[in-house]
C-alpha positions in Angstrom: 117.7 104.7 95.1 119.5 108.0 96.2 118.2 110.8 98.7 117.8 112.7 95.7 116.4 110.3 94.0 113.2 110.4 96.7 113.1 113.7 97.0 113.3 114.8 92.7 110.6 112.4 92.3 108.2 114.3 94.8 108.5 117.2 92.9 104.9 119.7 93.0 104.8 122.6 90.4 108.5 122.6 90.3 109.6 122.8 94.1 111.6 120.5 95.5 110.8 119.5 99.4 113.8 119.9 101.9 112.6 116.6 103.8 110.7 113.5 103.2 109.3 111.0 105.7 108.9 107.3 104.3 106.5 105.3 106.5 105.5 101.6 105.6 102.2 101.4 107.6 100.6 98.6 105.0 98.8 96.5 107.9 97.9 99.8 109.7 96.4 102.2 106.4 94.3 98.2 106.0 92.4 98.0 109.7 91.6 101.8 109.5 89.3 102.1 106.6 90.7 104.9 105.3 89.6 104.0 101.9 85.9 102.9 103.1 83.7 105.2 102.3 81.5 103.3 105.6 84.1 104.7 107.8 83.7 109.1 106.3 82.9 110.7 108.5 80.6 114.0 106.6 83.4 116.8 107.4 80.3 119.5 107.4 80.0 118.2 111.0 83.1 118.6 112.6 84.4 122.2 112.9 87.5 123.7 110.9 91.1 123.6 111.4 91.9 126.8 112.6 88.4 126.3 114.8 89.8 123.4 116.8 94.0 125.5 116.6 92.3 128.2 118.3 89.9 126.5 120.3 93.6 124.9 121.9 95.5 127.8 122.1 92.8 130.6 123.0 89.3 130.7 122.2 88.4 131.4 118.7 85.9 134.3 117.8 82.2 133.9 118.7 81.8 135.9 114.6 80.6 132.9 112.3 81.9 136.2 110.0 85.6 136.1 111.0 85.9 132.7 112.0 85.0 132.2 108.2 87.7 134.7 107.1 90.8 133.0 109.5 89.9 130.5 107.9 90.0 131.4 104.6 93.1 133.1 105.3 94.7 129.5 106.2 93.6 128.1 102.9 95.2 131.3 101.5 98.1 131.1 102.9 98.8 127.0 102.9 97.9 127.6 98.9 101.0 130.5 98.6 103.5 128.1 100.9 103.3 124.2 100.6 103.8 123.7 97.4 
């Protein structure tokens, strides 16, 4: 398979990625129990991605409404720009 064939196989919404990283780590994936529901953490107990980013780079807002607006903005940006 050529590089272009590999990139073409990852087409989403008629857009081909510019870069692809192929990683073969079968043993690590099995050992990580990624698909075992007994190891899944309840996501409601975790902070949002935006909150984690803000906590690492600057303080996140104390206002829950403002934090939810920022979370929604991040999701909107992902949907617009990811594919």
